[in-house]
C-alpha positions in Angstrom: 223.5 106.3 135.1 225.1 109.7 134.5 227.6 108.0 132.2 224.8 107.1 129.7 224.7 109.5 126.7 221.0 110.4 127.3 221.2 110.9 131.1 220.6 114.6 130.8 218.7 114.6 127.4 216.4 117.6 127.1 217.2 119.0 130.5 218.2 122.7 131.1 221.0 123.8 133.4 222.8 127.0 134.4 226.4 126.7 135.4 228.2 129.7 137.0 231.9 130.2 136.4 231.2 128.2 133.2 233.9 129.8 131.0 236.8 127.9 132.6 238.0 125.3 135.1 235.4 123.1 136.8 232.5 125.1 135.4 233.6 124.6 131.8 234.2 120.9 132.4 230.8 120.6 133.9 229.2 122.4 130.9 231.1 120.1 128.6 229.8 116.9 130.3 226.2 118.1 130.5 226.1 119.3 126.9 227.7 116.1 125.6 224.8 114.2 127.3 222.1 116.1 125.6 221.4 119.0 128.0 220.8 122.6 127.2 223.4 124.6 129.2 223.6 128.2 130.1 227.3 129.1 130.5 227.2 132.0 133.0 230.3 134.0 133.8 231.5 137.5 134.6 233.9 137.1 131.7 231.3 137.7 128.9 233.9 137.0 126.2 234.9 133.8 127.8 231.3 132.6 128.1 230.7 133.4 124.5 233.9 131.5 123.4 233.0 128.5 125.5 229.5 128.3 124.2 230.8 128.6 120.6 233.3 125.9 121.2 230.9 123.5 122.9 228.2 124.1 120.3 224.9 122.3 120.7 222.2 124.0 122.9 224.5 126.3 124.8 223.7 129.9 125.9 226.4 132.4 127.0 225.1 134.5 129.9 227.0 137.4 131.5 226.6 137.1 135.3 228.0 138.8 138.4 227.0 136.3 141.0 227.3 138.8 143.8 224.7 141.1 142.3 220.9 140.4 142.7 219.9 142.2 139.5 222.4 140.3 137.5 221.0 137.0 138.7 217.5 138.1 137.9 218.5 139.0 134.4 220.4 135.7 133.9 217.5 133.6 135.1 215.1 135.5 132.8 217.5 134.9 129.8 217.5 131.2 130.6 213.8 131.0 130.9 213.3 132.8 127.6 215.9 130.6 125.8 215.1 127.2 127.3 211.6 127.6 128.7 212.6 126.5 132.2 215.4 125.3 134.4 216.1 121.8 135.8 219.4 122.3 137.5 221.7 125.0 138.9 225.5 124.6 139.5 226.8 127.4 141.8 230.5 127.1 140.9 231.9 130.6 140.4 234.8 131.4 142.6 237.8 133.7 143.3 240.6 133.8 145.8 242.2 136.7 147.6 244.7 135.0 149.8 246.3 136.8 152.8 247.1 135.9 156.3 244.7 136.8 159.1 247.0 139.7 160.2 247.2 141.2 156.8 243.8 140.5 155.1 241.9 143.7 154.2 238.1 144.2 154.5 237.9 144.3 150.7 239.7 141.0 150.4 237.4 139.4 152.9 234.2 140.9 151.4 235.1 140.0 147.7 235.6 136.3 148.5 232.6 135.9 150.8 230.4 137.8 148.3 231.3 135.6 145.4 231.3 132.2 147.1 228.7 132.6 149.8 226.4 135.5 148.8 226.6 134.4 145.2 225.5 130.9 146.0 222.7 132.2 148.2 221.5 134.6 145.5 221.6 131.8 142.9 219.5 129.5 145.0 217.0 132.4 145.5 216.9 133.5 141.9 216.5 130.0 140.5 214.0 128.7 143.1 210.8 129.4 141.1 212.0 127.7 137.9 213.5 124.8 139.7 210.3 124.2 141.7 208.4 124.1 138.4 210.6 121.3 137.1 209.9 117.6 137.9 213.6 117.1 138.4 214.9 120.3 140.1 218.4 120.1 141.5 221.1 122.4 142.9 224.7 121.5 143.2 226.8 124.0 145.2 230.6 123.9 145.0 232.2 123.9 148.4 235.9 122.9 149.0 238.3 120.9 151.2 239.3 124.4 152.2 236.3 124.5 154.4 238.3 122.6 157.0 240.8 125.4 157.2 243.6 126.6 154.8 246.5 128.8 155.7 246.1 132.3 154.4 242.4 131.7 153.5 240.3 132.8 156.3 237.9 134.4 153.8 237.8 131.3 151.5 237.5 128.8 154.3 234.7 130.7 156.0 232.8 131.1 152.8 233.1 127.4 151.7 232.1 126.2 155.2 229.1 128.6 154.9 228.2 127.0 151.6 227.8 123.7 153.4 225.3 125.1 155.9 223.5 127.0 153.1 223.2 123.8 151.1 221.7 121.8 153.9 219.2 124.5 154.7 218.1 125.0 151.1 217.7 121.2 150.9 215.3 121.4 153.8 213.3 124.3 152.6 212.9 123.2 149.0 212.2 119.5 149.6 208.5 120.2 149.6 208.8 121.4 146.0 210.8 118.3 145.0 214.0 120.3 144.6 217.2 118.5 145.8 220.3 120.5 146.9 223.7 119.0 147.4 227.3 120.2 147.6 230.5 118.9 146.0 233.7 119.7 147.9 236.8 119.3 145.6 240.3 119.3 146.9 243.1 120.8 144.9 242.1 120.9 141.2 244.4 121.7 138.3 242.6 124.9 137.2 243.7 128.4 136.2 242.8 129.6 139.7 245.6 127.7 141.3 248.3 127.5 138.6 250.0 130.6 140.0 250.3 129.1 143.4 254.0 128.8 144.4 255.6 125.4 143.9 256.4 124.8 147.6 252.8 125.3 148.4 251.7 122.9 145.7 254.2 120.3 147.0 252.7 120.6 150.5 249.3 120.0 149.0 250.4 116.9 147.3 251.9 115.5 150.5 248.5 115.5 152.1 246.7 113.8 149.1 246.5 110.0 149.3 246.4 109.7 145.5 249.4 112.0 145.2 248.2 114.3 142.4 245.8 117.2 141.7 242.3 116.5 140.4 241.4 117.1 136.8 238.4 119.4 136.3 236.5 116.6 134.5 236.8 114.4 137.6 234.8 117.0 139.6 232.4 117.6 136.7 231.4 114.0 136.6 230.3 114.0 140.2 228.3 117.2 139.7 226.7 115.6 136.7 225.8 112.6 138.7 224.1 114.7 141.4 222.0 116.4 138.8 221.1 113.1 137.1 218.1 110.7 137.6 220.6 108.3 139.3 220.8 110.7 142.3 217.1 111.3 142.7 217.1 110.2 146.3 220.2 112.2 147.4 219.8 115.6 149.0 221.5 117.7 151.7 224.8 115.9 151.2 228.4 117.0 150.8 230.4 114.8 148.5 234.2 115.1 149.0 236.1 114.7 145.7 239.7 115.1 147.0 241.8 112.1 146.3 241.8 111.1 149.9 243.1 114.4 151.2 244.0 114.6 154.9 242.6 117.4 157.0 243.3 118.9 160.4 
């Protein structure tokens, strides 16, 4: 089981957006269970601080997920440091909220590039190393927002796209023994949403059966499970971790 201390012993993982929020929580869980973890983030200082704080076999990596060359450099650094790669967590994300009538081309492009193109590039860049592993696994982070979220045409479209991407990657990489799944969190108490106006947060809570935001660790545990031996027969799935959130 993923809760066992040695569930990830000796395995190597790369987590994007690893300096904060869900990414950091995921890195913490994996490192605590014996894994080597590359903490990849555009915030180079944040990646270094997180790696230093977690200790163990952690590697800070500067990564712009929307840039192919940056991905190639990151994967090369991981291969040099760890000798291979067993799992990839495509978690990095941003928001640029605006209504349909007011959203700019740049706001659309930035969000789609990070969430959708970034996930696609990550799957491409890591494919060779994951295929060489006897336990290759990808976990992409989608969102409850894929069902539609006011002011987030960019985010909703990108996160819905991540689901289609995940299922297709699962089909294409199955022959190499690589699994690919998605985790779709609801509202999570992370820095990315702490500036959301209180009335909006209250509306979110009204649609969540458990009546609270998720903690990053609660999402990280599901990610760790999907990477673990306990999930060896699970692929092409989307796991909602949303407290019973109601959708349109």
